[in-house]
Each structure stands twice: as C-alpha cells, then as structure tokens.
mmCIF file of the C-alpha atoms, coordinates in Angstrom:
data_MODEL
# 
_entry.id   MODEL 
# 
loop_
_atom_site.group_PDB 
_atom_site.id 
_atom_site.type_symbol 
_atom_site.label_atom_id 
_atom_site.label_alt_id 
_atom_site.label_comp_id 
_atom_site.label_asym_id 
_atom_site.label_entity_id 
_atom_site.label_seq_id 
_atom_site.pdbx_PDB_ins_code 
_atom_site.Cartn_x 
_atom_site.Cartn_y 
_atom_site.Cartn_z 
_atom_site.occupancy 
_atom_site.B_iso_or_equiv 
_atom_site.pdbx_formal_charge 
_atom_site.auth_seq_id 
_atom_site.auth_comp_id 
_atom_site.auth_asym_id 
_atom_site.auth_atom_id 
_atom_site.pdbx_PDB_model_num 
ATOM 1   C CA . MET A 1 1   ? 70.328 64.195 50.303 1.00 0.00 ? 1   MET A CA 1 
ATOM 2   C CA . ILE A 1 2   ? 71.176 67.864 49.912 1.00 0.00 ? 2   ILE A CA 1 
ATOM 3   C CA . ARG A 1 3   ? 68.108 69.886 50.906 1.00 0.00 ? 3   ARG A CA 1 
ATOM 4   C CA . VAL A 1 4   ? 67.416 72.857 48.610 1.00 0.00 ? 4   VAL A CA 1 
ATOM 5   C CA . LEU A 1 5   ? 65.194 75.897 49.075 1.00 0.00 ? 5   LEU A CA 1 
ATOM 6   C CA . VAL A 1 6   ? 64.084 77.548 45.824 1.00 0.00 ? 6   VAL A CA 1 
ATOM 7   C CA . VAL A 1 7   ? 63.519 81.305 46.166 1.00 0.00 ? 7   VAL A CA 1 
ATOM 8   C CA . GLU A 1 8   ? 61.899 82.713 43.035 1.00 0.00 ? 8   GLU A CA 1 
ATOM 9   C CA . ASP A 1 9   ? 59.011 85.170 42.714 1.00 0.00 ? 9   ASP A CA 1 
ATOM 10  C CA . GLU A 1 10  ? 57.855 84.029 39.256 1.00 0.00 ? 10  GLU A CA 1 
ATOM 11  C CA . PRO A 1 11  ? 55.666 80.909 39.738 1.00 0.00 ? 11  PRO A CA 1 
ATOM 12  C CA . VAL A 1 12  ? 56.516 79.388 36.344 1.00 0.00 ? 12  VAL A CA 1 
ATOM 13  C CA . ALA A 1 13  ? 60.247 79.847 36.893 1.00 0.00 ? 13  ALA A CA 1 
ATOM 14  C CA . ALA A 1 14  ? 59.942 78.539 40.454 1.00 0.00 ? 14  ALA A CA 1 
ATOM 15  C CA . ASP A 1 15  ? 58.260 75.351 39.204 1.00 0.00 ? 15  ASP A CA 1 
ATOM 16  C CA . ALA A 1 16  ? 60.950 74.915 36.546 1.00 0.00 ? 16  ALA A CA 1 
ATOM 17  C CA . HIS A 1 17  ? 63.731 75.322 39.117 1.00 0.00 ? 17  HIS A CA 1 
ATOM 18  C CA . ARG A 1 18  ? 62.044 72.805 41.402 1.00 0.00 ? 18  ARG A CA 1 
ATOM 19  C CA . THR A 1 19  ? 61.765 70.309 38.555 1.00 0.00 ? 19  THR A CA 1 
ATOM 20  C CA . TYR A 1 20  ? 65.394 70.845 37.557 1.00 0.00 ? 20  TYR A CA 1 
ATOM 21  C CA . VAL A 1 21  ? 66.680 70.290 41.092 1.00 0.00 ? 21  VAL A CA 1 
ATOM 22  C CA . GLU A 1 22  ? 64.618 67.137 41.547 1.00 0.00 ? 22  GLU A CA 1 
ATOM 23  C CA . ARG A 1 23  ? 66.152 65.691 38.365 1.00 0.00 ? 23  ARG A CA 1 
ATOM 24  C CA . VAL A 1 24  ? 69.660 65.826 39.853 1.00 0.00 ? 24  VAL A CA 1 
ATOM 25  C CA . PRO A 1 25  ? 70.556 62.760 41.958 1.00 0.00 ? 25  PRO A CA 1 
ATOM 26  C CA . GLY A 1 26  ? 71.449 63.560 45.549 1.00 0.00 ? 26  GLY A CA 1 
ATOM 27  C CA . PHE A 1 27  ? 69.283 66.679 45.772 1.00 0.00 ? 27  PHE A CA 1 
ATOM 28  C CA . THR A 1 28  ? 65.782 67.193 47.146 1.00 0.00 ? 28  THR A CA 1 
ATOM 29  C CA . VAL A 1 29  ? 63.617 70.315 47.239 1.00 0.00 ? 29  VAL A CA 1 
ATOM 30  C CA . ALA A 1 30  ? 62.833 71.246 50.832 1.00 0.00 ? 30  ALA A CA 1 
ATOM 31  C CA . GLY A 1 31  ? 60.514 74.041 49.757 1.00 0.00 ? 31  GLY A CA 1 
ATOM 32  C CA . VAL A 1 32  ? 59.680 76.831 47.311 1.00 0.00 ? 32  VAL A CA 1 
ATOM 33  C CA . VAL A 1 33  ? 59.042 80.428 48.418 1.00 0.00 ? 33  VAL A CA 1 
ATOM 34  C CA . HIS A 1 34  ? 58.462 83.637 46.512 1.00 0.00 ? 34  HIS A CA 1 
ATOM 35  C CA . SER A 1 35  ? 59.906 86.424 48.673 1.00 0.00 ? 35  SER A CA 1 
ATOM 36  C CA . GLY A 1 36  ? 62.912 87.279 50.781 1.00 0.00 ? 36  GLY A CA 1 
ATOM 37  C CA . ALA A 1 37  ? 60.933 87.352 54.031 1.00 0.00 ? 37  ALA A CA 1 
ATOM 38  C CA . ALA A 1 38  ? 59.494 83.917 53.327 1.00 0.00 ? 38  ALA A CA 1 
ATOM 39  C CA . ALA A 1 39  ? 62.985 82.600 52.609 1.00 0.00 ? 39  ALA A CA 1 
ATOM 40  C CA . LEU A 1 40  ? 64.297 83.827 55.958 1.00 0.00 ? 40  LEU A CA 1 
ATOM 41  C CA . ARG A 1 41  ? 61.331 82.350 57.817 1.00 0.00 ? 41  ARG A CA 1 
ATOM 42  C CA . PHE A 1 42  ? 61.728 79.022 56.039 1.00 0.00 ? 42  PHE A CA 1 
ATOM 43  C CA . CYS A 1 43  ? 65.453 78.772 56.815 1.00 0.00 ? 43  CYS A CA 1 
ATOM 44  C CA . GLU A 1 44  ? 64.753 79.600 60.449 1.00 0.00 ? 44  GLU A CA 1 
ATOM 45  C CA . ARG A 1 45  ? 62.221 76.793 60.834 1.00 0.00 ? 45  ARG A CA 1 
ATOM 46  C CA . THR A 1 46  ? 63.350 74.093 58.391 1.00 0.00 ? 46  THR A CA 1 
ATOM 47  C CA . PRO A 1 47  ? 66.750 72.444 57.828 1.00 0.00 ? 47  PRO A CA 1 
ATOM 48  C CA . VAL A 1 48  ? 68.182 73.631 54.498 1.00 0.00 ? 48  VAL A CA 1 
ATOM 49  C CA . ASP A 1 49  ? 71.618 72.997 53.004 1.00 0.00 ? 49  ASP A CA 1 
ATOM 50  C CA . LEU A 1 50  ? 71.459 75.135 49.878 1.00 0.00 ? 50  LEU A CA 1 
ATOM 51  C CA . VAL A 1 51  ? 69.389 78.088 48.666 1.00 0.00 ? 51  VAL A CA 1 
ATOM 52  C CA . LEU A 1 52  ? 68.755 78.803 44.981 1.00 0.00 ? 52  LEU A CA 1 
ATOM 53  C CA . LEU A 1 53  ? 68.235 82.524 45.325 1.00 0.00 ? 53  LEU A CA 1 
ATOM 54  C CA . ASP A 1 54  ? 66.808 84.985 42.844 1.00 0.00 ? 54  ASP A CA 1 
ATOM 55  C CA . PHE A 1 55  ? 68.140 88.507 43.420 1.00 0.00 ? 55  PHE A CA 1 
ATOM 56  C CA . TYR A 1 56  ? 65.163 90.537 42.218 1.00 0.00 ? 56  TYR A CA 1 
ATOM 57  C CA . LEU A 1 57  ? 62.489 89.672 44.766 1.00 0.00 ? 57  LEU A CA 1 
ATOM 58  C CA . PRO A 1 58  ? 59.268 91.654 45.330 1.00 0.00 ? 58  PRO A CA 1 
ATOM 59  C CA . ASP A 1 59  ? 60.107 92.658 48.903 1.00 0.00 ? 59  ASP A CA 1 
ATOM 60  C CA . THR A 1 60  ? 63.906 92.911 48.942 1.00 0.00 ? 60  THR A CA 1 
ATOM 61  C CA . HIS A 1 61  ? 67.131 92.184 47.103 1.00 0.00 ? 61  HIS A CA 1 
ATOM 62  C CA . GLY A 1 62  ? 68.648 88.728 47.256 1.00 0.00 ? 62  GLY A CA 1 
ATOM 63  C CA . LEU A 1 63  ? 71.910 90.109 48.607 1.00 0.00 ? 63  LEU A CA 1 
ATOM 64  C CA . LYS A 1 64  ? 70.035 91.458 51.628 1.00 0.00 ? 64  LYS A CA 1 
ATOM 65  C CA . VAL A 1 65  ? 68.662 87.955 52.173 1.00 0.00 ? 65  VAL A CA 1 
ATOM 66  C CA . CYS A 1 66  ? 72.212 86.566 52.111 1.00 0.00 ? 66  CYS A CA 1 
ATOM 67  C CA . ARG A 1 67  ? 73.410 89.105 54.648 1.00 0.00 ? 67  ARG A CA 1 
ATOM 68  C CA . ALA A 1 68  ? 70.386 88.492 56.895 1.00 0.00 ? 68  ALA A CA 1 
ATOM 69  C CA . LEU A 1 69  ? 71.077 84.767 56.850 1.00 0.00 ? 69  LEU A CA 1 
ATOM 70  C CA . ARG A 1 70  ? 74.684 85.328 57.900 1.00 0.00 ? 70  ARG A CA 1 
ATOM 71  C CA . ALA A 1 71  ? 73.652 87.830 60.583 1.00 0.00 ? 71  ALA A CA 1 
ATOM 72  C CA . ALA A 1 72  ? 71.304 85.199 62.001 1.00 0.00 ? 72  ALA A CA 1 
ATOM 73  C CA . GLY A 1 73  ? 74.167 82.722 62.203 1.00 0.00 ? 73  GLY A CA 1 
ATOM 74  C CA . SER A 1 74  ? 73.002 80.540 59.304 1.00 0.00 ? 74  SER A CA 1 
ATOM 75  C CA . THR A 1 75  ? 75.697 78.591 57.437 1.00 0.00 ? 75  THR A CA 1 
ATOM 76  C CA . VAL A 1 76  ? 73.415 77.619 54.546 1.00 0.00 ? 76  VAL A CA 1 
ATOM 77  C CA . ASP A 1 77  ? 75.114 77.889 51.163 1.00 0.00 ? 77  ASP A CA 1 
ATOM 78  C CA . VAL A 1 78  ? 73.683 80.073 48.398 1.00 0.00 ? 78  VAL A CA 1 
ATOM 79  C CA . ILE A 1 79  ? 73.664 79.794 44.628 1.00 0.00 ? 79  ILE A CA 1 
ATOM 80  C CA . ALA A 1 80  ? 72.543 83.027 42.991 1.00 0.00 ? 80  ALA A CA 1 
ATOM 81  C CA . VAL A 1 81  ? 70.072 82.425 40.169 1.00 0.00 ? 81  VAL A CA 1 
ATOM 82  C CA . THR A 1 82  ? 69.576 85.826 38.618 1.00 0.00 ? 82  THR A CA 1 
ATOM 83  C CA . SER A 1 83  ? 69.559 88.036 35.564 1.00 0.00 ? 83  SER A CA 1 
ATOM 84  C CA . ALA A 1 84  ? 71.839 90.576 37.307 1.00 0.00 ? 84  ALA A CA 1 
ATOM 85  C CA . ARG A 1 85  ? 74.840 90.915 34.995 1.00 0.00 ? 85  ARG A CA 1 
ATOM 86  C CA . ASP A 1 86  ? 76.683 93.938 36.372 1.00 0.00 ? 86  ASP A CA 1 
ATOM 87  C CA . LEU A 1 87  ? 80.072 93.248 37.905 1.00 0.00 ? 87  LEU A CA 1 
ATOM 88  C CA . ALA A 1 88  ? 79.155 95.136 41.071 1.00 0.00 ? 88  ALA A CA 1 
ATOM 89  C CA . ALA A 1 89  ? 76.437 92.564 41.754 1.00 0.00 ? 89  ALA A CA 1 
ATOM 90  C CA . VAL A 1 90  ? 78.882 89.716 41.178 1.00 0.00 ? 90  VAL A CA 1 
ATOM 91  C CA . ARG A 1 91  ? 81.442 91.254 43.566 1.00 0.00 ? 91  ARG A CA 1 
ATOM 92  C CA . SER A 1 92  ? 78.755 91.845 46.184 1.00 0.00 ? 92  SER A CA 1 
ATOM 93  C CA . ALA A 1 93  ? 77.567 88.260 45.818 1.00 0.00 ? 93  ALA A CA 1 
ATOM 94  C CA . VAL A 1 94  ? 81.053 86.936 46.476 1.00 0.00 ? 94  VAL A CA 1 
ATOM 95  C CA . SER A 1 95  ? 81.446 89.144 49.553 1.00 0.00 ? 95  SER A CA 1 
ATOM 96  C CA . ALA A 1 96  ? 78.058 87.919 50.836 1.00 0.00 ? 96  ALA A CA 1 
ATOM 97  C CA . GLY A 1 97  ? 79.160 84.302 50.661 1.00 0.00 ? 97  GLY A CA 1 
ATOM 98  C CA . VAL A 1 98  ? 77.470 83.181 47.430 1.00 0.00 ? 98  VAL A CA 1 
ATOM 99  C CA . VAL A 1 99  ? 79.205 79.984 46.297 1.00 0.00 ? 99  VAL A CA 1 
ATOM 100 C CA . GLN A 1 100 ? 77.928 79.926 42.698 1.00 0.00 ? 100 GLN A CA 1 
ATOM 101 C CA . TYR A 1 101 ? 76.441 82.491 40.298 1.00 0.00 ? 101 TYR A CA 1 
ATOM 102 C CA . LEU A 1 102 ? 74.086 81.314 37.554 1.00 0.00 ? 102 LEU A CA 1 
ATOM 103 C CA . LEU A 1 103 ? 72.729 83.766 34.989 1.00 0.00 ? 103 LEU A CA 1 
ATOM 104 C CA . LYS A 1 104 ? 69.175 83.620 33.676 1.00 0.00 ? 104 LYS A CA 1 
ATOM 105 C CA . PRO A 1 105 ? 68.066 82.310 31.311 1.00 0.00 ? 105 PRO A CA 1 
ATOM 106 C CA . PHE A 1 106 ? 69.830 78.997 31.800 1.00 0.00 ? 106 PHE A CA 1 
ATOM 107 C CA . THR A 1 107 ? 69.387 75.381 30.767 1.00 0.00 ? 107 THR A CA 1 
ATOM 108 C CA . PHE A 1 108 ? 68.907 72.319 32.923 1.00 0.00 ? 108 PHE A CA 1 
ATOM 109 C CA . ALA A 1 109 ? 72.435 71.266 31.969 1.00 0.00 ? 109 ALA A CA 1 
ATOM 110 C CA . ALA A 1 110 ? 73.865 74.515 33.333 1.00 0.00 ? 110 ALA A CA 1 
ATOM 111 C CA . LEU A 1 111 ? 72.092 74.164 36.680 1.00 0.00 ? 111 LEU A CA 1 
ATOM 112 C CA . ARG A 1 112 ? 72.937 70.483 36.905 1.00 0.00 ? 112 ARG A CA 1 
ATOM 113 C CA . ASP A 1 113 ? 76.602 71.309 36.440 1.00 0.00 ? 113 ASP A CA 1 
ATOM 114 C CA . LYS A 1 114 ? 76.480 73.861 39.279 1.00 0.00 ? 114 LYS A CA 1 
ATOM 115 C CA . LEU A 1 115 ? 74.700 71.434 41.591 1.00 0.00 ? 115 LEU A CA 1 
ATOM 116 C CA . GLU A 1 116 ? 77.032 68.551 40.822 1.00 0.00 ? 116 GLU A CA 1 
ATOM 117 C CA . ARG A 1 117 ? 80.053 70.756 41.455 1.00 0.00 ? 117 ARG A CA 1 
ATOM 118 C CA . TYR A 1 118 ? 78.533 71.950 44.709 1.00 0.00 ? 118 TYR A CA 1 
ATOM 119 C CA . ALA A 1 119 ? 77.905 68.344 45.776 1.00 0.00 ? 119 ALA A CA 1 
ATOM 120 C CA . ARG A 1 120 ? 81.547 67.438 45.140 1.00 0.00 ? 120 ARG A CA 1 
ATOM 121 C CA . PHE A 1 121 ? 82.692 70.521 47.056 1.00 0.00 ? 121 PHE A CA 1 
ATOM 122 C CA . ARG A 1 122 ? 80.426 69.624 49.962 1.00 0.00 ? 122 ARG A CA 1 
ATOM 123 C CA . GLN A 1 123 ? 81.686 66.055 49.990 1.00 0.00 ? 123 GLN A CA 1 
ATOM 124 C CA . ARG A 1 124 ? 85.277 67.248 50.188 1.00 0.00 ? 124 ARG A CA 1 
ATOM 125 C CA . ALA A 1 125 ? 84.474 69.865 52.821 1.00 0.00 ? 125 ALA A CA 1 
ATOM 126 C CA . GLU A 1 126 ? 82.723 67.370 55.096 1.00 0.00 ? 126 GLU A CA 1 
ATOM 127 C CA . ARG A 1 127 ? 85.652 64.993 55.295 1.00 0.00 ? 127 ARG A CA 1 
ATOM 128 C CA . SER A 1 128 ? 87.178 64.767 58.745 1.00 0.00 ? 128 SER A CA 1 
ATOM 129 C CA . GLY A 1 129 ? 90.772 65.680 59.524 1.00 0.00 ? 129 GLY A CA 1 
ATOM 130 C CA . GLU A 1 130 ? 92.995 68.355 58.042 1.00 0.00 ? 130 GLU A CA 1 
ATOM 131 C CA . VAL A 1 131 ? 94.205 69.141 54.557 1.00 0.00 ? 131 VAL A CA 1 
ATOM 132 C CA . THR A 1 132 ? 97.702 67.969 53.801 1.00 0.00 ? 132 THR A CA 1 
ATOM 133 C CA . GLY A 1 133 ? 98.696 71.158 52.024 1.00 0.00 ? 133 GLY A CA 1 
ATOM 134 C CA . GLN A 1 134 ? 97.803 73.981 49.697 1.00 0.00 ? 134 GLN A CA 1 
ATOM 135 C CA . ALA A 1 135 ? 97.070 71.573 46.853 1.00 0.00 ? 135 ALA A CA 1 
ATOM 136 C CA . ASP A 1 136 ? 94.195 70.038 48.817 1.00 0.00 ? 136 ASP A CA 1 
ATOM 137 C CA . VAL A 1 137 ? 92.668 73.456 49.503 1.00 0.00 ? 137 VAL A CA 1 
ATOM 138 C CA . ASP A 1 138 ? 93.034 74.475 45.857 1.00 0.00 ? 138 ASP A CA 1 
ATOM 139 C CA . ALA A 1 139 ? 91.469 71.205 44.685 1.00 0.00 ? 139 ALA A CA 1 
ATOM 140 C CA . MET A 1 140 ? 88.490 71.625 46.999 1.00 0.00 ? 140 MET A CA 1 
ATOM 141 C CA . LEU A 1 141 ? 87.797 75.201 45.895 1.00 0.00 ? 141 LEU A CA 1 
ATOM 142 C CA . ALA A 1 142 ? 88.350 74.279 42.240 1.00 0.00 ? 142 ALA A CA 1 
ATOM 143 C CA . THR A 1 143 ? 85.363 71.931 42.354 1.00 0.00 ? 143 THR A CA 1 
ATOM 144 C CA . LEU A 1 144 ? 83.095 74.996 42.514 1.00 0.00 ? 144 LEU A CA 1 
ATOM 145 C CA . ARG A 1 145 ? 84.516 76.562 39.379 1.00 0.00 ? 145 ARG A CA 1 
ATOM 146 C CA . THR A 1 146 ? 83.484 75.678 35.852 1.00 0.00 ? 146 THR A CA 1 
ATOM 147 C CA . PRO A 1 147 ? 86.624 75.298 33.729 1.00 0.00 ? 147 PRO A CA 1 
ATOM 148 C CA . ASP A 1 148 ? 87.095 77.877 31.017 1.00 0.00 ? 148 ASP A CA 1 
ATOM 149 C CA . ARG A 1 149 ? 86.897 75.900 27.780 1.00 0.00 ? 149 ARG A CA 1 
ATOM 150 C CA . GLY A 1 150 ? 87.812 78.928 25.725 1.00 0.00 ? 150 GLY A CA 1 
ATOM 151 C CA . SER A 1 151 ? 85.971 80.251 22.708 1.00 0.00 ? 151 SER A CA 1 
ATOM 152 C CA . LEU A 1 152 ? 84.128 77.906 20.387 1.00 0.00 ? 152 LEU A CA 1 
ATOM 153 C CA . PRO A 1 153 ? 85.746 76.835 17.122 1.00 0.00 ? 153 PRO A CA 1 
ATOM 154 C CA . LYS A 1 154 ? 84.915 78.863 14.050 1.00 0.00 ? 154 LYS A CA 1 
ATOM 155 C CA . GLY A 1 155 ? 81.447 78.155 12.695 1.00 0.00 ? 155 GLY A CA 1 
ATOM 156 C CA . MET A 1 156 ? 80.030 76.879 15.982 1.00 0.00 ? 156 MET A CA 1 
ATOM 157 C CA . SER A 1 157 ? 77.426 78.763 18.008 1.00 0.00 ? 157 SER A CA 1 
ATOM 158 C CA . GLN A 1 158 ? 76.744 78.778 21.738 1.00 0.00 ? 158 GLN A CA 1 
ATOM 159 C CA . GLU A 1 159 ? 73.012 78.395 21.056 1.00 0.00 ? 159 GLU A CA 1 
ATOM 160 C CA . THR A 1 160 ? 73.435 75.158 19.089 1.00 0.00 ? 160 THR A CA 1 
ATOM 161 C CA . LEU A 1 161 ? 75.938 73.825 21.607 1.00 0.00 ? 161 LEU A CA 1 
ATOM 162 C CA . GLN A 1 162 ? 73.429 74.484 24.374 1.00 0.00 ? 162 GLN A CA 1 
ATOM 163 C CA . ALA A 1 163 ? 70.668 72.735 22.426 1.00 0.00 ? 163 ALA A CA 1 
ATOM 164 C CA . VAL A 1 164 ? 72.815 69.648 21.874 1.00 0.00 ? 164 VAL A CA 1 
ATOM 165 C CA . THR A 1 165 ? 73.879 69.637 25.524 1.00 0.00 ? 165 THR A CA 1 
ATOM 166 C CA . GLU A 1 166 ? 70.242 69.817 26.639 1.00 0.00 ? 166 GLU A CA 1 
ATOM 167 C CA . ALA A 1 167 ? 69.331 66.942 24.336 1.00 0.00 ? 167 ALA A CA 1 
ATOM 168 C CA . LEU A 1 168 ? 72.117 64.860 25.872 1.00 0.00 ? 168 LEU A CA 1 
ATOM 169 C CA . ALA A 1 169 ? 70.914 65.681 29.382 1.00 0.00 ? 169 ALA A CA 1 
ATOM 170 C CA . GLY A 1 170 ? 67.620 63.934 28.734 1.00 0.00 ? 170 GLY A CA 1 
ATOM 171 C CA . ALA A 1 171 ? 69.059 60.922 26.912 1.00 0.00 ? 171 ALA A CA 1 
ATOM 172 C CA . GLU A 1 172 ? 69.925 58.197 29.404 1.00 0.00 ? 172 GLU A CA 1 
ATOM 173 C CA . GLU A 1 173 ? 70.661 55.776 26.559 1.00 0.00 ? 173 GLU A CA 1 
ATOM 174 C CA . GLY A 1 174 ? 72.962 58.246 24.837 1.00 0.00 ? 174 GLY A CA 1 
ATOM 175 C CA . LEU A 1 175 ? 72.563 59.951 21.484 1.00 0.00 ? 175 LEU A CA 1 
ATOM 176 C CA . SER A 1 176 ? 73.776 59.190 18.005 1.00 0.00 ? 176 SER A CA 1 
ATOM 177 C CA . ALA A 1 177 ? 74.467 62.030 15.599 1.00 0.00 ? 177 ALA A CA 1 
ATOM 178 C CA . ALA A 1 178 ? 71.207 61.217 13.810 1.00 0.00 ? 178 ALA A CA 1 
ATOM 179 C CA . SER A 1 179 ? 69.104 61.275 16.971 1.00 0.00 ? 179 SER A CA 1 
ATOM 180 C CA . ALA A 1 180 ? 70.770 64.504 18.155 1.00 0.00 ? 180 ALA A CA 1 
ATOM 181 C CA . ALA A 1 181 ? 70.001 66.063 14.771 1.00 0.00 ? 181 ALA A CA 1 
ATOM 182 C CA . ALA A 1 182 ? 66.340 65.045 15.034 1.00 0.00 ? 182 ALA A CA 1 
ATOM 183 C CA . LEU A 1 183 ? 66.020 66.506 18.520 1.00 0.00 ? 183 LEU A CA 1 
ATOM 184 C CA . THR A 1 184 ? 67.733 69.818 17.789 1.00 0.00 ? 184 THR A CA 1 
ATOM 185 C CA . GLY A 1 185 ? 66.710 70.474 14.188 1.00 0.00 ? 185 GLY A CA 1 
ATOM 186 C CA . VAL A 1 186 ? 70.254 70.700 12.820 1.00 0.00 ? 186 VAL A CA 1 
ATOM 187 C CA . SER A 1 187 ? 71.802 68.471 10.173 1.00 0.00 ? 187 SER A CA 1 
ATOM 188 C CA . ARG A 1 188 ? 73.382 65.142 11.073 1.00 0.00 ? 188 ARG A CA 1 
ATOM 189 C CA . VAL A 1 189 ? 76.811 66.455 10.112 1.00 0.00 ? 189 VAL A CA 1 
ATOM 190 C CA . THR A 1 190 ? 76.372 69.515 12.340 1.00 0.00 ? 190 THR A CA 1 
ATOM 191 C CA . ALA A 1 191 ? 75.122 67.410 15.243 1.00 0.00 ? 191 ALA A CA 1 
ATOM 192 C CA . ARG A 1 192 ? 78.134 65.112 14.974 1.00 0.00 ? 192 ARG A CA 1 
ATOM 193 C CA . ARG A 1 193 ? 80.491 68.091 14.969 1.00 0.00 ? 193 ARG A CA 1 
ATOM 194 C CA . TYR A 1 194 ? 79.028 69.398 18.220 1.00 0.00 ? 194 TYR A CA 1 
ATOM 195 C CA . LEU A 1 195 ? 78.994 65.954 19.811 1.00 0.00 ? 195 LEU A CA 1 
ATOM 196 C CA . GLU A 1 196 ? 82.625 65.401 18.855 1.00 0.00 ? 196 GLU A CA 1 
ATOM 197 C CA . TYR A 1 197 ? 83.513 68.814 20.287 1.00 0.00 ? 197 TYR A CA 1 
ATOM 198 C CA . LEU A 1 198 ? 81.846 67.924 23.596 1.00 0.00 ? 198 LEU A CA 1 
ATOM 199 C CA . ALA A 1 199 ? 83.701 64.611 23.600 1.00 0.00 ? 199 ALA A CA 1 
ATOM 200 C CA . ASP A 1 200 ? 87.026 66.377 23.025 1.00 0.00 ? 200 ASP A CA 1 
ATOM 201 C CA . GLN A 1 201 ? 86.207 68.652 25.977 1.00 0.00 ? 201 GLN A CA 1 
ATOM 202 C CA . GLY A 1 202 ? 85.537 65.667 28.231 1.00 0.00 ? 202 GLY A CA 1 
ATOM 203 C CA . VAL A 1 203 ? 81.859 66.531 28.688 1.00 0.00 ? 203 VAL A CA 1 
ATOM 204 C CA . VAL A 1 204 ? 80.651 63.384 26.904 1.00 0.00 ? 204 VAL A CA 1 
ATOM 205 C CA . VAL A 1 205 ? 82.162 60.015 26.018 1.00 0.00 ? 205 VAL A CA 1 
ATOM 206 C CA . ARG A 1 206 ? 81.916 58.018 22.793 1.00 0.00 ? 206 ARG A CA 1 
ATOM 207 C CA . ARG A 1 207 ? 80.793 54.415 22.863 1.00 0.00 ? 207 ARG A CA 1 
ATOM 208 C CA . PRO A 1 208 ? 79.988 51.968 20.061 1.00 0.00 ? 208 PRO A CA 1 
ATOM 209 C CA . HIS A 1 209 ? 76.436 50.635 19.993 1.00 0.00 ? 209 HIS A CA 1 
ATOM 210 C CA . TYR A 1 210 ? 76.073 47.280 18.281 1.00 0.00 ? 210 TYR A CA 1 
ATOM 211 C CA . GLY A 1 211 ? 72.874 46.653 16.382 1.00 0.00 ? 211 GLY A CA 1 
ATOM 212 C CA . GLN A 1 212 ? 71.763 43.549 14.590 1.00 0.00 ? 212 GLN A CA 1 
ATOM 213 C CA . VAL A 1 213 ? 73.561 44.190 11.288 1.00 0.00 ? 213 VAL A CA 1 
ATOM 214 C CA . GLY A 1 214 ? 76.225 46.463 9.877  1.00 0.00 ? 214 GLY A CA 1 
ATOM 215 C CA . ARG A 1 215 ? 78.874 48.509 11.606 1.00 0.00 ? 215 ARG A CA 1 
ATOM 216 C CA . PRO A 1 216 ? 78.367 49.631 15.208 1.00 0.00 ? 216 PRO A CA 1 
ATOM 217 C CA . GLU A 1 217 ? 76.775 53.037 15.664 1.00 0.00 ? 217 GLU A CA 1 
ATOM 218 C CA . VAL A 1 218 ? 78.692 55.572 17.742 1.00 0.00 ? 218 VAL A CA 1 
ATOM 219 C CA . ARG A 1 219 ? 76.656 56.991 20.612 1.00 0.00 ? 219 ARG A CA 1 
ATOM 220 C CA . PHE A 1 220 ? 77.559 59.839 22.902 1.00 0.00 ? 220 PHE A CA 1 
ATOM 221 C CA . TYR A 1 221 ? 76.875 59.808 26.642 1.00 0.00 ? 221 TYR A CA 1 
ATOM 222 C CA . ARG A 1 222 ? 77.281 62.464 29.311 1.00 0.00 ? 222 ARG A CA 1 
ATOM 223 C CA . ALA A 1 223 ? 80.517 61.695 31.107 1.00 0.00 ? 223 ALA A CA 1 
ATOM 224 C CA . ALA A 1 224 ? 78.798 61.505 34.525 1.00 0.00 ? 224 ALA A CA 1 
ATOM 225 C CA . ALA A 1 225 ? 76.089 59.164 33.220 1.00 0.00 ? 225 ALA A CA 1 
ATOM 226 C CA . ALA A 1 226 ? 78.651 56.905 31.567 1.00 0.00 ? 226 ALA A CA 1 
ATOM 227 C CA . GLU A 1 227 ? 80.572 56.257 34.779 1.00 0.00 ? 227 GLU A CA 1 
# 
C-alpha cells in the first residue's frame, strides 16, 4: 500500500481528499494534517510515501514545506493540490521536486488519474537492475504525465465531459447512455456522444450487455475497471 499524507487546511476539503484517496486501490491515508509544521512533524515520525500538499497553508507556503522535507533528507514524493495557477508557482514546484500538479477544484476522476499514474511510476522505479536505454527512462517518466488529448470536438464542453467522467467513476457495473443521462441531467443522445468520445480516447471501453429480450445494450466501463 502507498501511504499518503493529506495536507489541507480546510476541514471539508481535507475530508474529501481523504475519501478520494481511500477509494483508489493500492493507496491508504496515513494521516491528515492542516498546517505545514504539522506536515513536517508527521513525516519525521511516521512512514509516508506520498504527500498531497496544499500550497496555501495558514502557517507557511507549500513550497517551503517541500524544501524543508528535502533539507531534512526526506525522499517522500509530493503531489501539489492547489489553486495556484501562475506559471511561477508551477516552475517552483518542479524545482522543489513536486511530481504532479493538480489544480483545485478537481474531481475524483482527476485525482484518481494522478494517483494511478504515480503508482505505475513507483512500480517502474522500484524495479531492480538498470534501464536498458533512453526509451526505458522516457517510458518511466511518461507514466507521470497525462496525455494531451487536444481540444474537445465542436459542441462539447469540459464541464459535461467532467460530469460524465465522474458518473463513470462511481459505476462499477458500467453505464449505458440512458443511465449516464439520468445521472448527469443531459439528454440520452448527448450522454452517448460523450461516452463514445471517451471510448475513442481510450478512457473507457464499450461492451454489450445482454438482457432478457431484445438487442444487447451497450455499456461503457472505465478502461482500468474493465481489465
């Protein structure tokens, strides 16, 4: 299990982040703290693999926490979870060793994607031996990056796509276009369009679902859940 420390000063957000992390297989929440000082104390006393770190803390900036961790010899990895959108903050985060950068507000699906990518990166990094060449290094680092899927097709919105993606995240038995429409409040035709788009992008897979009568219903499953 990958042990995660949630660092977030807003109690409601902290509880949400804890819940999100605990929904991702392979991850467990080692603790939740609400300040930079508490985060440093926790990491000093308790084994932690990954920190979900808010930048705007009541006692310090998250980047100072990152630098203090490194100065203390800690190798814990950090995912920034913040509303800081200026490029200077992003550059500073990279220089401080932040492995992922997640902007608030975000959905469970967005955090799950970051965590799953981090888990694959960690699995590759912990293998014994040496890389065979540059391709192996590139492949390992690429697991941390979300592929750029380009702009959405005309008539599609990021908000609706996010809503459909969230609905899929909570549907272990998959979703039909009709059930996705009911959950998101869009029409069945619109829901199918978004589901088909996600399938074309490789995010979900299509599978026929055979009922008692009539033609099979097409259901859509998250690619990871369908494996």
